[in-house]
FIFIKE-486515 format. One record per residue: x, y, z of N, C-alpha, C, O, CB in turn; residue in three letters. Coordinates in steps of 0.05 Angstrom, whole numbers, plus 5000, padded with zeros to 4 digits. Glycine has a CB too. Layout:
N
XYZXYZXYZXYZXYZALA...
end
This chain:
445
501749765000500050005000501750255000501150454987498150005024MET503950245015505750485016507150524989507350754980507850455038LEU508050304977509250324950507250454931507950634916510050044940ILE504750364931502750464913502250764918502050914898500050314916ALA502050854943501551134949503851314941503451524930500951164978GLU506251214946508651374938508751404908509451624898511151244949LEU508151194893508351204864506151384853506551514833508150924852GLU503751374866501651554857502451844861501952014844498951494872ARG503751904884504652174889506652264869506552494860505752194917GLY508552094862510652164842509352214815510152384800512751944840LEU507352054809505852084783504452354782504352484761503851854780LEU503452444805502152714806504152934807503353174805500352724831ARG506752874809508753084809509153204837510353424839508053304790GLY508253074858508553184885511453154894512852964888506753034905GLU512353364908515053364918515153214945514053324965516153654921GLU516352984946516452824970519352764976520552594962514752564968MET520452894995523252865002523852575009522652455027524053045025SER525852454995526652175001524851964991525251724998526852145030GLY522952034974520951834965522351604949521751374952518851964947ALA524251684931525551484915527151294932527251054927527351614893GLU528551404953530051234971528251034986528950804989531751404991LEU526051144995524150965009523050744991522850514999521751135021VAL522450824966521450624947523550404942522950174940520650754920LEU526050484939528150294935528350094958528549854953530950434932GLN528150194982528250015006525749835007526049595014528450175031GLU523449945001521049785001521149554980520449324985518549954996LEU522149624956522349424935524449214942524048974937523149554908ARG526649294955528649094963527448914984527848664983531149244975ARG525849025002524548865023522648655010522548425019523049035043SER521148744990519348564976520848334963520048104965517648724955VAL523048404949524648194936525747994956525747754951526948324920ARG526748094978527947914998525947735011526547515019529448075018GLU523547845014521447685028520047485010518847295019519347865041SER520347534984518947354965516047414962514647264948519347074974GLY515047624975512247694973511647824946513447944934511347874996ARG509147814937508247954914507048214922505548234942506247774897GLN507548424907506348684913505048794889505848744866508448884924SER502848954893501549084871503149314861503649504876498649174879GLN504049314836505749524825503949724811504149754786507949414806ARG502149854826500150024813501450244797500450314776498350134835ILE503550364808504650604795506550544773507150724757505950764815GLY507650304771509850254752508950284723510250424708510849974756ASN506850154715505950174688505250464681505950554659503449994683LEU503850604698503150874693505551054689505651214671501350984715ALA507551024707509851194705511451134680512451314667511651154730ARG511650874673513150804648511550884623512750964603513750504648MET508850874625507150954603507551254597507751324573504250904610PHE507751414617507951704613510851804611511352044607506651844636PHE512851624613515651704612516351864587517752064589517351464613GLN515351794563516051954539514952234540515852404525514951814514PRO513152294558511952564560513552754577512852984579509152544570LEU515552654590517052814610517953094600517553284615519352664620GLU519053114576519953384567517553574563518053814561521453354541PRO515153474562512853644555511153704580509153854578511253514533PHE511853574602510253614627510953874640513253964639510753384646LEU508954004651509454254664507654274689505354174689508854494645VAL508754384710507154424735505354664732505954884741509054454760ASP503154614718501354834711498554754720498054524728501354884680ASP496754954720493954894727492754724705493654724682492355154730VAL490754574712489554374694488254504670487954374649487654204708ALA487354754672485954884649487755064632486855244619483655044660ASP490455004633492355164617491755134587490354944579495255074623HIS492755314571492355304542494955354527495055524510490255514534LYS496955204535499655244523500255004504500354774513501755264545HIS500755074479501154864459503654704465505754814472501254984431CYS503454444461505754264465506454214493508354074499508054384451GLY504854314512505454264541503054104553500754144544505854534556ARG503653944573501653784586501853834616504053794627502053474579ILE499653904628499653954657500053694672498553504667497054094666ALA501953684690502553434704500153334720499753094723504953484723ARG498553524730496253444746494153294730492353174741495053694759VAL494353314703492353174686493052884682491352724673492153314660SER495452794689496252524683494652314698493852114687499252494689LEU494352364724492952154740490152104731489351874727493052234769GLU488452314727485752264717485652134689483951964684484152514716PRO487552204672487652074646488451784648487451614634489652234627ILE490351724666491151444670488751284681488351054673493551424689TRP487251404699484951264709482951204687481650994687483651424732GLU482651394669480751354646481751124629480250954620480551614630TRP484351124623485450914606485150634619484250444607488450964600ILE485950624645485950364658483250274668482850034674487850374682SER481350454668478650384677476650344654475050154653477550594696ARG476750534634474750534613475750434586474250314570473750814609ASP478250474580479250394553480550124553480049964534481250594544LEU482150054573483749814573483849684600486049614610486549874562MET481649654613481549554641483049294644484849274660478649524650ALA482249084629483448824632486448824624488048714637481948614615GLY487048964602489748974592491549124611493849044616489849094564GLU490549344623492149494642492749334666495049344676490649754650ALA490849184676491349024700493348804695495248754711488648894710LYS493148674672494948454665497748564660499748454670494048304640ALA497948794646500548904640501849004666504348984670500349144620ALA500249124684501349224709502549004726504649024737499149374724SER501048774727502048554743504648434731506448364745499848334744GLU504648414704507048294691509448484695511648384700506548254661GLU509048734692511248924695512248924724514648944729510449214687ILE510348904743511148884771513048654776515048674789508748854788GLY512448424765514148184768516848224755518948154765512747934756LYS516848354731519348394717521148584731523648554732518748494688LEU519948794743521648984757522748874783524948934791520049244763LEU521148704796522248564820524548394812526448354828519948404834ILE524448274788526548104779528748264765530648154754525547894759ALA528548534766530548714753530748674723532948724712533248674766ASP528648594710528548564681527248814669525048794659527048304672ASP528649044669527449294660527149294630525249424620529149524669SER528849164615528649164586526049034577524649144559531049004574ALA525348814589522748684581520448854590518348864576522548404594ARG520648984614518549164623518049394604515749464599519149264652ALA520249504594519949724574518649624548517149764536522749844569GLU519349384540518149274516515149244519513649304500519449004509GLN514249144542511449104547510049374548507849404537510948954573ILE511349574560510249844562509849964534507750084529511950024579THR511749924516511450034489509149904475507750044460514150004474ARG508849654478506549514465503949624476502049664462506749214469GLY503849664503501449774515500950054505498650124500501749764546PHE503050214502502750484491501550484463499750634457505450634491GLN502550304446501550284419498550214419497050334403503050074403ASP497650034435494849964436493150194448490950244440494349704452ARG494350324468492950554480492550774460490450904460494450654504ALA494550824443494251034422491850974404490351154398496851054406VAL491550724396489350644379486650694393484750804381489550354371GLU486450624419483950654434483350954438481051034436484050504460ARG485451104445485051394450484151534425482451714426487651514462MET485451464402484651584377481751524370480351694360486551494354GLN480951274374478151194369476251354386474151444377477750894374ALA476951394412475251554430475051844421472951964422476351534459ALA477351954412477252224402475652254376474152444373480152324397LEU475952064358474352064333471352054339469852194326475151834315ASP470651884358467751864365466752124377464552214371467351634384ALA468452244394467652494408467452724388465852914392469552564430ALA469152724367469152934348466652954331465853164322471552914329ALA465352724328462952714310460352674326458152654314463252484291SER460452654352458152594368458252754395460052704411457852294374ASP456452944398456453104423456052934448457352994468454253314421ASP454452724446454052554469456652414477457352394500451852344463LYS458052314456460652184461462652374473464352304489461652054435ALA462552624463464452824474463952884503465752914519464253084457ARG461252904510460552954538461452714556462352754578457553014541ARG461052474545461852234560464852234564465852164586460851984546ARG466352304543469252314546470152514567471852464583470552384518LEU468852744567469552954586468952864615470552914633467953214581SER466752714618466052614645467952394654468652384677463152514645ALA468852224635470552004643473452104649474652014668470651804620GLN474352294633477152394637477152574661479052574677478152534612VAL475152744664474752914687477053114691477853164714474552744712ALA477953234670479753464672478453694658476653654641482653394659THR479153944665477854174653478054184623476254304609478954424664PRO480154074611480554074582480953784573482953714560483054254574ARG478953624578479253334573479953274544481853124540476653194580ALA478553384525479053324497481853414489483253264476476953464479PHE482553654497485253764490487453614504489553564492485454064497GLU487053524529489053374544489553104530491953024527488153324573ASP487452974522487852714509489252754482490952594474485052574504VAL488552964468489853024442492853074446494452974431488553274429GLN493553224467496353284472497953034478500152994468496653484495ALA496852864495498252614503498452434479500552304474496852474526ILE496252414463496252254440498352344419499752184407493452244427LEU498552614416500452724397503352654405504952584388500053024395GLY503952684430506652624440507352324437509552254430506952714469ALA505352154443505851864441506151774412507751604406503651704454LEU504651904394504951834365507651914355508751784337502751974349LYS508752124366511352224357513652104372515952184370511552524359ALA513051904388515051784407517651704394519751784404513851544421ARG517551554373519951454361521651674349524151674352519351244339ASP520351864335521852084323523152264345525352354342520052254305ALA521652304366522652464388524852324403526752454413520352534408LEU524752064405526951914418529451954402531651974414526151614420ASP529251944376531651984359532852264363535252294366530951934329ARG531052464363532052744367533252774394535352904397529752944363LEU532052654414533152674442535952554443537652654458531252534462ALA536352344429539052214429541152384415543552354421538951934416SER540352554396542152724382542852984397545053084396541052794354GLN540853084411541153344424543053324448543153114462538453454434LEU544653524453546253534478544353544502542053634500548153784479PRO545253444524543553444548542953724558540853774570544953294570GLY544753914552544454194561545654384540548054354534545654244589HIS544154564530545154754510545255034524543255164528543254764485ILE547755114530548055364544547355604528546155794538550955394553LYS547955604502547455824485546755724457548455614443549856024484ASN544255764449543355674422544155884402542556054394540255614421LEU546655874393547756064374549955924358551055724366548756314388ALA550656054335552955954319552655664312550555574302555556004334ASP554655504317554655224309552355054321551054904307557355094316ALA551855084347549554934358546955004345545254824340549354984388PRO546555254338544055344325543855214297541655114290543955644322LEU545955214282545955094256545454794257543854684242548655144241VAL546654664276546354374279543554294287542354104276548354264299GLN542454434307539754364316537754414293535954244289538954534340VAL538054634279536154684256536454474235534454394223536754964244LYS538854374230539254164210537753914218536553774201542254104206ALA537853844244536453604253533453644250531953464241537053554283TRP532453884257529553934256528553954227526153904222528954194270LEU530254024208529454034180529253764167528453744143531454204164ASP529853554182529653284171526653224165524953314179530753074191SER526153064143523452984137522052844160519552824161523452814113PRO523652734178522552584201520752764219518952674232524752474218LEU521253034218519753214235518053404218517253624228521753384252TYR517453334194515953514176513053534183511753744178516253414148SER511953334196509053344204508753564226510353564245508053074214HIS506753744223506453964242506353874271507354004289504054114236PRO504953644276504753544304507453464315508153534337502753314305ASN508953304299511553214308513453454311515053464330512753014288ILE513253644292515053874293514554044318516454144330514554054268PHE512054074326511354214350512754094375513954234390508254224355LEU512453834378513653704401516653694399518053694420512553414404TYR517753684375520653694372521753964381523853974394521353654342ALA520354184375521154444385521054464415522854574428519454664372LEU518954364427518754364456520954194469522054264490515954264465VAL521553974456523753804466526453964465527953944484524053544449LEU526954104443529354274442529254484464531354524477529554404414VAL527054604468526754814489527454704516528554844533523954934489MET526754444521527254324547530254294553531054254576525854064549SER531854304532534754274535536254544537538654544542535954104512ARG534754764533536055024532536355144560534555124576534455214514LEU538655254565539055404590537255644591536155704612542055484593ALA536955784569535156014567532955934546533555934522536656274559ALA530555864556528555754538527655944516526755854495526155664554ARG527856204521526956394501528656384476527756474455527056674513TRP531056274478532756254455531656084432532856074410535556164463GLN529555934438528255784417527455954393527355854370525755634428LEU526856214398526056384376528356424355527756504333525156664387ILE530756374363532956404345532756204321533856264299535656364359ARG531455984326530955794303529155924283529555884259529855534314LEU527156064292525256204274526656424259526156464235522856314290ALA528256574273529756794260531656684239531956794217531356964281ILE532956464246534856334227533356234202534256264180536256094241LYS530956114207529456004184528456234166528356194141527055844195ALA527756454177526756684161528956844149528556994129524956864178ALA531356824160533556984151533057274157534257454144533956954121GLY531457334178530657604185529457604212528357404221528757734164SER529557834226528257854252525457994249524158044269529958014271ASP524658044224522058164219519857974225519857744215521858264190ASN517958054242515757874251514157764228513357534228513958024270ALA513657934208512057844185513457624170512157424162511458084166ALA516057654166517557444151517757194168517656964157520257544143ARG518157224194518356984212515756834212515756584212519057074241VAL513456974212510856844213510256684189508456514190508757054217SER511656724167511156574142512656304142512256144123511956734118GLU514356254162515956004162514655794181513055874199518856054171THR515155544177514155344196515155384224513855294244514955064187PRO517455524227518555574253517155794269517855854291521555634251TYR515155914257513656124271512456024297512156174316511456234253ALA511855764298510655654322512655674346511755664369509855364318VAL515255694340517255724362516755984377517055984402520055724350ALA515956194364515356444378512856414395512756514417514956674357VAL510856274384508456224399509056054424507956104445506356084382THR510755864421511555694444512955854466512255824490513455464435ILE514756034458516256194478514356394491514556434515518556344464VAL512556514477510556694489508856544508508156654530508856834467LEU507956304501506356144519507956064544506856064566505355884505ALA510456004541512155934564512556174582512556144606514955834554GLU512856414570512956654586510356704601510456784624513656894569THR508156664588505556694600505256504624504156574645503256654580GLU506256254620506056064641507756144665506856114688506955784632ARG510156254661511756344683510556584697510756604722514556424672MET509156754683507756984695505456884713505056984735506557174674VAL504056674704501956554720503156424745501956434767500356344704ALA505456294742506856184766507656394785507356364810509356024757GLU508656624775509356844792506956944807507057014831510657074776LEU504656964793502157054806501356874829500656964850499957064785LYS501556614824500856414845502756444869501956424892500856134834ASN505356474863507256504885506756754902507056744926510156514874ASP506056974889505457214903502957184920502857284943505157454884LEU500957054910498557004925498956834949497756874970496356884907LYS500756634946501256444968503256544988503856415008502156184957SER504356784984506356895002509156814996510956875012505656815030GLY509656674974512356584967513656784948515856724937512356304955ARG512457014944513457204924516257304930517757374911511657434923GLY517057304955519757404962521957204955524257254959519857474991VAL521156964946523156764940523056684910523656454904522656514957ALA522356874893522156804865524056954847523457024825519256854855VAL526457014858528457164843529157024817529357154796530957214860ALA529556764818530356614794528056624773528556654749531056324801ALA525656594783523356604764523156874752522556904728520756534779LEU523457084768523357354758525557404736525057544716523657564781LEU527857294741530057324721529357184695529857294674532657204732LYS528156944697527356804673525256964657525456974632526256524680ASP523357074671521257244658522557484644521957544622519157324678ILE524357614659525657854649527257784624527157924603527557974670HIS528857564625530457484602528857414578529557484555532257254610ASP526557284583524757204560523557454547523557484523522557024570ALA522657644564521457894553523558054538523058154516520358064576ALA525958074549528058224535528958084509529358214489530558254553ARG529157814510529957674486527957704464528657744441530357374492GLY525357674471523257714451523257994439522958024415520557654463LEU523758184456523558464447525958554431525758714413523158654471ARG528358454439530858544426531658384402532958484383533058554446THR531058124401531957954379529857934357530457844335532657684389GLU527358014363525258014343524158294339523758434359523057814351LEU523758374314522458624308519458574308518258534287523458744281ASP518258574332515458494335513458704325511658654310514758424363LEU513958954333512159164326509659154343508658944349511359144296GLY508659394352506459404370503859314357501859254371506159684382VAL503759314331501259244317501058954309499058864297500959414292ASP503158794316503058504309501858354332502058434355505958404303THR500558124327499457954349501557884369500957884393498257704337PRO503957814360506057744379506857984396507257964420508557634365TRP507158214383507858454398505758534418506358624440508358684378GLY503258514411501058574429500958384453500458454475498358564414GLN501558124447501657924468503857984488503457974512502057644457LYS506258064478508458124496507858374512508458384536511058174480LEU506558574500505858824515503858754537504058864559504659034495ALA502058584531500058504551501358354574500658404597497858324538HIS503258184568504758034589506358224607506358194631506557824577LEU507658424595509158614610507358784628508158844651510758804592ARG505058844619503158994635502158824659501858924681500659094619ALA501658564653500858384674502958364696502358354720500258104663ASP505458344688507658324707507758574725508158554749510358284692ILE507558804712507559054727505359064748505759144771507359294709SER502958974740500658974759501158774781500458834804498058904744ASP502258544775502758344795504758434816504358384840503858084782LEU506858574807508958654826508358904841509558964862511558684810LEU506459054831505859324843505259304873506459444889503559454828LYS503359134880502559124908504859024926505259124948500158934911ASN506358834916508558724932510658934937511658974959509758474918GLU511359074915513459284917512559514934514059604952514259384889ILE510159614930509159844944508559794973508159974989506759964930GLU508359534981507859475009510359485026510159495051506659195011SER512759495013515159475029515559715048516159665071517559465010MET515359965040515760185059513960175083514760225105515360455045PRO511460095079509560075101510359865121510059905145506860025091GLY511359635111512159425129514659505145514859435169512759165113ARG516459645132518859735146518159935168519059915190520859855127VAL516360125161515560335180514060205204514360285227513760545167ARG512360005198510759885219512659745240512059755264508859675208ARG514759625231516559495249518459685264519059635287518259295234LEU519259895251521360065263520260335274521760495285523360135242LEU517660375272516660635282517060665312517060465327513660665276ARG517460915320517860975349515260925364513161025356518861265353GLN515460775386513060725403513560845431515760815442512460425404ARG511560965443511761045471512160805489511160585482509361215480PRO513560835510514060615528511560485538511460245543515760705552SER509460645541506860535552505560345533503860185541504960765558ARG506360345507505160165487506759905486505959715471505060295460GLU508959885500510659645498510359475522510859565545513659735494ILE509659225518509359035541512158965551513958945536507858785532ALA512458935577515058865589516158615576514858405575514758835619PRO518658625567519958395556519158325527520158125516519458155573GLY517458495515516558435488518858485467520658635472514158615481ALA518558345445520458385422518858375396516558285396522758165423THR520158455375518858435348518558135341520157965349520558575327LEU516458075326516057805315518257755295518357885274513157775302ASP519957555301522257495283521357395256522857445236524057305297GLN519157255254518257165228517357405211517857415186515956965230SER516157605224515357855210517858005200517858105178513658035228ASP519858015217522458145210523658005186524558125167524358155234VAL523757735187524957585165523457615139524757645118525057285173ALA520857625140519257665116519757945104519857975080516257625122GLU519958145121520458415111523258435100523658565079520058615134THR525158315113527958305102527958175074529258275056529858155121GLU526557955072526357815046524957985025525657985001524957545048ALA522958135034521558315015523358535005523158614982519058435029LEU525058645023526958845014528758734993529358864973528558955038ILE529758484998531458354978529958304952531158334930532558094989GLU527458234954525858194930525558444913525858444889523058094938PHE525058674927524858924912527559004900527659114878523859154932VAL529658944914532358994903532758834877533858934858534558924923TRP531858584878531958414854530258534831531158544808531058124860VAL527958634839526158754819527558994805527059044782523458844832CYS529159144821530559374809532359294786532659434767532159514831ARG533559054788535358964767533858914741535058934719536758704776ASN531258844743529758784719527558984713525758934697528558504722TYR527759214727525459404727524759514699522459514692526159634744ALA526759584683526159714658524759524639522859604625528659814645SER525559274638524359084620521558994629519858924612526158834617GLU521059004655518558914666516559144671514559114684518958764691LEU517259384662515559624663514959694692512759774699512959574649ALA516959674710516659754738518859934747519459954771516459504756ILE520160074728522560224735521960454754523160474775523760334710ASN519960624747519360854764518360764791519060894811517161024750GLU516860554792515660464818517860364836517960444860513660234812MET519660194827521760084844523760304853524560304877523359864830THR524360494836526260714844524960884866526360954885526960884819GLN522360944862521061104882520860964909521461084930518261184873ARG520060714909519760564934522460524948522660554973518460294928VAL524460454933527060404945528160664957529360664978528960284925TYR527860884943528761144953527361214979528561324997528361364931SER524761154980523261215004524261055028524461165050520261154999GLU524860805023525960635045528760725053529360725077525960345037VAL530360795034533060895041532961145059534361165078534560965015GLU531161325051530961575067529861515095530861625115529061775054GLN527961335097526861265123528861125141529161195164524361075120TYR530360945130532460805146534660995154535660985177533560565131LEU535461165136537661345142536961535165538661585183538361515117ASP534561625166533661805187532761645212533261725235531461995178ALA531361425207530061285229532061135247531461105271528161085218GLY534261045237536160905254537261075276537860975298538460785236THR537661335271538561515292536561525315537361515338539061805281ARG534061545308531961545329531861285344531461285369529261605316ASN532361065330532360805344534660785363534360675385532460575323LEU536960885356539260875374538761055398539460985420541860975359LEU537561285394536961465416534961325435535261345460535761735406ASP532961195424531061055441532360825456531660775479528760945424ALA534260695443535760475457537360585480537460455502537560325437LEU538660815477540260935498538461005522539360975545541661185488ARG536061095517534361175539532360955548530561015563532761415531GLY532660715539530760495546530960415575533160415586531260255528ALA528760345586528660245613528659945613528759815592526260355628GLY528459825636528459535638526159405624526459195612528459445668GLU523859535624521459415612521459415582520659215569518959565622ALA522559635570522459655541525159605527525359635503521359925533ASP527159525542529859495531529859275509531059315488531859425552LEU528659045515528758825496527358895470528258815448527558575508SER525159045472523759125448525359325431525559305407520959245455PHE526559525445528159725431530559585417531259655395529259945451ARG531759395431534059255419533159085395534559075375535359065440ARG530858965396529858805373529258985349529658905326527358645381SER528459235354527959425332530659495319530859505294526559675342GLN532659545335535259615324536459385309537559415287537259705347VAL536159145320537158905306535758875278537058805259536658645323ASP533158925278531658915253532759125233533159075209528658945257ALA533159365244534259585227536959505215537559575192534459845243ALA538659375231541259295222540959095198542359115178542859155244ILE539158905201538658715179537658855154538458785132536658505189ARG535759045158534659185135536859355121536959365096532259365143PHE538459495137540559665126542659505111543759595091541859825149CYS543159255120545059085106544059035077545759015059545458815121ALA541459005074540358955047540359215030540859205006537558845049LYS539759445043539459695028542159835024542659925002537559875043VAL543759855045546260015043548759845042550959945035546460195067PHE548559585049550859415048551859335076551059455096553159545033GLY553559135077554559025102556259225118556159225143556158775097GLN557759395105559459585119557859775135558459835158561259735099GLU555759875123553860065137552659915161552460035182551760175118TYR551659675156550359515177552259465200551459465224549259255166ALA554859415194556859365215557259615232557559595257559559275203ALA557359845220557560095235555160145253555460235276557960335216LEU552860085243550360115259550359915282549459985304547860065241LEU551359675278551559475299553459575321552859535345552459205288SER555759685314557559795334556260025349556660045374560159895320LYS554860195335553460415349551360315369551060425390552060595328ALA550060095362548159975380549459855405548459885427546559755366ALA551859735401553259625424554259855442554159825467555659465415GLU555060075431555860305447553460415463553660485486557060525429VAL551160435449548760525463548060345486547260445507546460555443ALA548260085482547559895504549559925527548859905550547559615493LEU552159955520554159985541553660235557553860215582556959995528THR553060445545552460695559549960665576549860775598552060925539ASN548060525565545560485580546060315605544860375626543360345563GLU547860115603548359945626549960095647549560065671549859685617ARG551860265638553360425657551560625672551860655696555560585642LYS549660745657547760925670546060785691545660885713545961065649THR545160545683543460385701544960305726543960315748542360135687ALA547560235723549260145745549660385764549560365789551960035735LYS550260625752550760865768548260935784548161135799551561095750ALA
end
């Protein structure tokens, strides 16, 4: 039961620390005991293995071509194993379980490929029926039970049909392409120009596969520019590689949606890498392609940049208020004896300052330049003037409010380290120690 649950979780894309290690130990235990176990997750995981380059941790109702939301896999597998191939799925699952226990992975892969081939036939038949019959389409939607049931099945079917061609391309591509330019660009385009990838469906997934190997995914558009021999959007749109621009715009849109979710969940202060990826994609699209504001691609990019600005506005503009709330001068009567600032609140504000600093690096491309400069300048001025008041309050603190005054100064030191640098923070820390020393001497006297 534990093996089955762990494998279901991995299939759903859940992050489970140590899950693979636990599974290895459980499987070893099963082999040593001679017991039979239900390998519920094995067939499903091997069935979906060819889809890995196209999977994305996205919401189930996404609309990004060539990408498959990971959360859609489990309901689709249930549909396949329950409604399309119930008996075959059970038999194949049991056989693969025995083969994996016996460490015969080659035979297990062979059985999986045969099962995939039969599943493709059944899935295509279900789609054909749904395309010509509204009742069949509604039944398919109910059975698959994802927001985009028809499109999800089409996406998985397309990737599985292109499996062999994509396997060949995957074996040719480097595992990691740091910069898609010069010789690597020419070589990748030569592979993609092969008749093997001439079908639009296969070509789409081939481009997404290439994108999955890129250090900077936006560089996929360089294939379109190379094919057109120009950076003009109109000329690029006339080539088969035009879909590469659509893929990159969709990927940028997906990252913006991820940023939105992170900001809503309170993880916005930890998305520096995501923000950099969005910035680089927007800059690459804008500088390497002559999109023009009147082109569909140009309008899409402008819309995305506006969305980013709106998303970041509240987070950025909240920073001065959070700093003031923590560091404002309070009368002693408002401070409970022995009280201190909430350290989690201090840490979140410190991270927010760092987040806004990161935003400054990408401000011009993300249309937040004026906002970040204004907010950061406001915080600089407040800290520069406010720390003197905090030190004065610390010098005059009594026994009841001393710990609170010290926690405010400590918070100010952390904030100043982010805004002005470590040298400034070190000087402030020494000033705080002097203030405490003087306070203790006065109290002793």
